[in-house]
N, C-alpha and C positions, 0 to 999 in steps of 0.2 A: 879437341876443343869444340864446344858447342857454339851455336849462333849467338847466344846471349853473351858469352865470354868474348867472342870476336867483336860484337857491337860495343861492348864496354871498353875494350882496348882501343878500338877505332875512334870512339868518342873522346877518350882521354888524349889521344894523339892529334885530334882534329884542331885543337886550339893552337895557334902559332906560338904563343908564349910557352905553353906547356911542352910543345915539341922541341923548342930551343932548350928548355931546361932539361928535358930528357936527353937530348944530344950531348949537352955539357956533362951530364952525369955519366953517360955511356963512354965518353972519351977517357975517363979516369977510373981508377979503382974505387975511390970514394970522393965525395964532394961535401964539404961543410956548407950548411944552409947560408951562412953569412957570405960565402963566396958568390952564391947565386944572387943574393940581394945586391951586392956590389957590382957584379958583372952586368946584370940586366937593369940596374937602377930601379928595382921594384921594392915595394915595402915588404918588411918581414911577413906581414899578414898575407899579402898577395902570394909570395913565394910559398908560404905554408899551405895556402889553399890549393895551389897547383900541385905541390908535392903530395898532398892528401889524395887528390884525384888519381895521380900516377900510382900511388901505393895501393889504393882501393882497387885499381885495375890489375894489380900484381906486377906492374912494370918495374917498380923499385922497392928496395927494402931500406929501412932506416935503423940506425943503432945510436944509442945515446952514450956519450963518453963525458961524464960530468955534466956541464951545462951545454955542451955542444952536441948537435945531432948531425950525423954523417949519413949520406945516402949513396946507395950503389944500385946498379942495374941488375935485373934478373934476366940474363941473356937466354936462358932456356925457354922462358915464356915468349920472348920475342921470336925465337925459332919456331915454336909451336904456332904462334900467330901467323908468321910468314907461310908456314905449311898449310894452315887453314885457308888463308887467302888464295894460295895456289890451287887448292882443291876447289874452291868456289869458282875460280876462273876456268878451271877445266870442266866443271859440271854444267856450264852454259850450253845452249843449243849448238850442236855441231853444224857446220856449214853456214852459219850466220854470215851474211855479207858485211864486210867492213864498210864504215862510212866512206863514201867516195867511190866505192866499187859499183860499176853499173854495166 
């Protein structure tokens, strides 16, 4: 995963509402958009906006069943993101003193 992809995912998850929506989707196999509207008392347009950002980052996938849209997480991408963050943390300068160390 390159730095652009890491930044896109981090930005998508940085918004507290989007993070809550992502967590709600991650806890289940699929979540209907209307459930997110009711659970978080958001407008359908607001939920749709947040879902689009999560989808554009590759964090969720959507499927249509008639008039309903269901969303599910893409756990493989989250694993890749976690691994990329871990590599970033390990690539920092060695021996850097922690804040408070003197």
